[in-house]
N, C-alpha and C positions, 0 to 999 in steps of 0.2 A: 146904587148901593146894593140892590137886590141880587146882582150877579155874583158878588163876592160873599154874601152872607151864607148862601147855600153850601159851598164847599167848606167854609170855615166851621159851620155847625156840625158837619159830619166828621166824627172822630176817625173813621177809617181813611177818609180822604186826607185829613191832616196828617195822619201817620204815614201815608204813602208819600206825601210831600216832604215830610221830615226825613224819611229814609233817602229819598232822591237828593235832598239838600246835603245830607251827610256824604253820600256817594260822590256828588259833584265836588264837595270840599276835599275829599280824599283824592280825587282825580287831580285837582289843581295842586294839592300838597305834593303828590308824586312828581308832577311836572316841574314845579318850582324847585324842588329838591334836586331832581335830575339835571336841570339846567345849571344850577349853581354848583353842583358837584362835578360838572364837566362832561356829562353824558349827553352831549348834543346829538351825536349820531344815533344813539339809542332812542332819543325822543323823536327823531325823524323816522326811525323804523316803526315807532308807535303809531305815527300818522299813516304809515303804509299798511300796517297790520289791521288797523281799525275797520276799514271796509270789509276785509276778508272775514274778520270775526263777526261783524254784523250779519253777513250772509250766512255764516255757519249757525248763528243763533236763530235766524229765520228758518233755516232748514230743520233744526232740532225742535224748536218750540212752536213754530207756526206751521210746521209740516209743508213748507214750500218745496217744490220739486225743481231740481236743476237738470238741465240737459247735459250730455256728456262733456261737451267743450267747456261748459261753465264749471263743472267739477274739476277739469284740468286746470283752469285758471285759478281755482281756489287752492287746490292741493299742491300744485307745482312749487310755489315759493316757500311753503311751510318748512320743509326740511332744512332749508338754508338759514332759517332764522333761529337764533338761540332761544331757548325756553324762558330765560329770565326776562326777555323783553315783552312778554305777553301780559304783564300785570297792568301797565298803564293803559293800553288799548282796551282791555277788558273793563277797566274802571270808567272808560269813556262811554261804553255801551250800556252799562247797568242802569244809570238814571233814566235813559230813554225807554227802557223796557218797563219801568214802573209807570 
């Protein structure tokens, strides 16, 4: 029981866990709503965009460096994707960053 008492006693850690839980719930709410509303293709695009967004977040926040061909693989598909489909993949990435 010693392993779980330490994170629970720290208010900052509990707050981070709570924010991550809310973001995960938001993510699944968007997914369930999209599937029941008939946005199956858009959900598939969300799974496609998610790794691209994860790499971009790593470049921005973690200062990772990409080689030129890696930049091409990230930037090339972005103009083809509608902007409205970026909400669900970004909600998948947020809890992992906390």
